[in-house]
N, C-alpha and C positions, 0 to 999 in steps of 0.2 A: 262437598264430600261425596264420593262415589259409593254406592251401596251395591254389594255383590250378594246374590242369593246362592249359597252353597260354596264349597271349597273345591275348586277343580283347577286344572292346569290352563284354563282359558284366561285366568286373571293375570294381567301383565302389569307388574308394579316395579319400578326401578328401586333397587336397594331397599326392600321392605323392612321396616322396623316394626316388629310385631309383638302384640301381647294378646292374651285371651282371658275371658272371664265373663261373668254375668253383668257386671257394671250397673247393677240396679240403683237408680237414682243419680248416677254420675255425680257423686258428692265430693266433698273436699278431699277425702282419702283417695278416691279414684283420680282426682286431678293431679295428685303427686305423680302417679304413674304416667298420666298424659303429658305432663310437663317434661318428664324424663324421656318419653318417646320423641317428643318434638325437638328436644335438645340433641338427641342422638341423630335424628333425621337431618337436622341442620349440619351437624358435624360430618355426617357421611354422605351428604347430598342425596338422601333417600326420601321415602314417604312413609308416613305413619299408618299403621294398620291395627284396628281392633277387631278381634274375632269374638263374636258372642253367639248365643244359642237361643233357638226359638222352637218350642216353648221352653220355659225355664226348666232345667234338668229335674228339679224336684217334682214337678208336675207329672213327669214321665216315670221317674223311678219310684215315687211314693204317691200314686194317685189316690190312695185311701186317706192321705193326709190333706184335708181340705182347708187347713188353717193358714196356708201360704198367702201372705199379703205382700204385694210388690209396691215399691215406691214409684216405679215408672213402667208404663206400657212400652211396647216396642217402638211405637211411633214417637213417644216422648223421648225414649232413649236415643233414637236416631237424631232428633233435633238437638238434644243436649250435647251429643258427641260432635255434631257438626259445629255447634256454637263454640265448643272447646277447641276447635281447630284440627280435628282428626281428618286425614286425607281419605281413608278407605275404611268402610265397615263391612265385614264379611259376616253374614248371618247363616249359621250352620243349622239345618233342621236337626233337632235333637229327638231321636227315636230310641226305642229299646235296642234296636239293631245297632245303631250308632254307639250306644253306651257299652257295647260288648267289644268294640275294637281295642286292640292291645295298645299299650303305651308306645311300643315300637312302631306299630302301624300309624299312629297319630303323628309322631315326629317325622316319619318318612313322608306323610301327606303334606305336612307343612313345608318341609325342605324341597320336595319335588314339585309340588303344585305352585308354590310361591317363589321358588328360588330364594329361599330365606337368607337374609343377610344377618339380622340380629333378632334374637328372641329376648324379650324383657319379661321376667317372671318372678314371683315371690319365693322367698326362701323355703316356704313350707308347701309349695304348690304340688298337688298330686293330680295325675291325669291318667287316662286310659281305663280299661276294664278293671273294676273294683279298686280304682284309684291306686293302681300298682306302680305307676311312674312317680319318680321323685326328683328333686333337684340334683341329687348325686348322679342319677341316670342321665339327666340332661347334660351335666358337665361332660360325661363320657361321650354322649351323642354329639355334642358340639365339636369335639375333637375328631371323631370318626367321620362326621358328615360335613365338617368344615363350615360351621356358622358361629357367629358370636353369641355369647350368652351373657346377659346382664341380670344380676340377681338384685331384687328389690330388698332393701334392708328390713330387718324384723320390725323395727319401730314403725316404718311406713305401713307395713301389712297390718300390724296391730291397730294402727289408726283407722284403717279401712273397716276392720271388724267393729271397732268401737263406734265409728261414725254410723254404720248401718244399724247397729243395735240401738244406739241413742236416738237416731231419727225415728225409728219405728216406735220406740217407747214414748218419745215425746209426743208424737202424733196421737198415739192411743190414749195419752193423758191430756190431750188438748193443748199441749205446750207448743203452739205453732211457732213462736218466736225462736225457741231453741232449735227446732227442726230446720227452720229457714237459715239459721246461722250455720248449721252443719252442711246444709245443701249449697249455701251461697246463692240461693234463688228462692222465690216463694213456692212452697209446695202447692201443687195444683192437680185438678182432675177435670176431665172433659166428658161431656155426655150430651144427650139430646133432650130438649124440653118436651115434656109429656103433659097431658091433661091432668089437672088436680081437681079438688072439690070447690075451689074458688072461695074458701073461707077467708083467706087473707084479704081479698077484695072487699068483703063485707065490712071489715074493720079498718079499712083505709090503708092496708099494706098488701097490695096484690103481689103474688109471688110466682116465679117460674119454677116448676118442679122438674128436677133433673133426674134422668136415668143414666147411671154410669154403666156402660155396656161391658166393660172388662170385669168379670166377677172376682179377679184376683187383685184388683187395684185397692190399695189401702185407703179406707175412708176413716178420717179422724173420729175421735169420741164425740158423742152427742153434745150439742150445745149451740150457742149463738156466736157467730164469728163476724168480724169485719173483713170484707173481701173486695178484691178487684174482679171484675167480670169482663171477659173478652168475648165479644159478640160481633160477628160480621167485621172482624179485624179492627174493631174499635174498643177502647177501654172505658169501662164504666165502674162506678163505685156502688157498693151495696152492703147488705148484711144477710147472712146465711143462717138458716136453722137446719141442724141435722138431728133427727129424732122422731118421736111419736106424737108430738103436739098434744100433750095430756090434757090441756085445758079444754080442747074441743073434742075430747074422747077419741083422739086418733088411734087407730089400731094397726096402722101400717107405717113402717119406717120410711121416712122421706128425707130428701135433700131438696130444700127449696130456698130460693134467693129472692129478696126484694131489691130491685135496682132503683137507686134513688132518682136518677134523671131520665127514666125511660118507662113509658106506659104504652105498650102495644102488644099485639098478639105474637107470641114467640113460639107457638107450638111447632114442633118439627125442626127447629133450628139447633145447630150445634153450639155449645157454649162451654167455655173454659172458666173455671173458678180458681182464682189464686187466693190462698188463705194468708191473711196478713197478721191477724191477732184474734185471740179468743176473748169474748166479752163476758160470758157467764155460762153456767150450767143450764140445761133445759129443766124447767120446773113447772108445776101445775099451779095455776092461779085460781083464786076463789070465784072469779067472774070474768066475763069477756072484757068488761070495762077495766078491770085490774090488769088484764093482759095488754089492752090497748095502751094504758099508761106506761107499762114497762117497755113496750115496743117503741113508744116515743123517746123514752130514755135511751134505749138501745141504739136507736138511729143517731141520736146526738153523740153517743159514745163512739159509735163506729166512724162517724165523720171526723171526730177528733183524732181517733187512732190512725185513720188513713192519712190525715194531714201530717202526722208525726213520722211516718215511714217513707 
């Protein structure tokens, strides 16, 4: 997949079959659009193009709303779109100035800079300043500017909304298996290993503490999870705790993983956690010994869960 920074007339794509959107998570709903793009590209001997925006438009238009949580970072989105078979990804910088361009200007940018062949868009798509553009306008533009317009059915667009909402709700409730079903891949997050207080090592379960650098990345609800860990391009198995560690009077929210088959200094390394299933809520135990007993049980449960997936 070729990645283009910005939309200008230097991009040379034969018979571009284009769609635009945030594509957060690139989940099953989005993949319906992607499959439609790919089918059209095969039919027209063209190439598929996804246009997305960085940062997410809501972060620019509503900066006071700090509750936005994303299913994928831009790097994750790029990889997911490449894995899905997209030929070109155009990343348009989203600024307040960009948000003020008219629907007419936006369509002319697409047609003139890309020599647009086909635009694939949802029935309720709105675009341009104050979301003034509509599918009805696009139909008129397609005649005037001589490009093909393919309208995505209402049911497919509704599926995208439902999928996004359900995925976020599932993760916030710790329902990893449902989220992974909607995504068609394990939900994951990446971060750097940072120093912890080494409490886990004292009770036989050394952990790597992770710092997720993107503040808008959705972190699931607190609890204990069975996970896969990708480190130095190798897959390991482990169990993850998200929360405050109340048994040891933890006062800071942490993400820490115990890797079953690995004991080494990981500080400073990048690590990706794939959530496979949730084992239990985070709870406070009466003693360290009681916590240790539960961790033994959690480890056995995690190993069994990972064998089953």
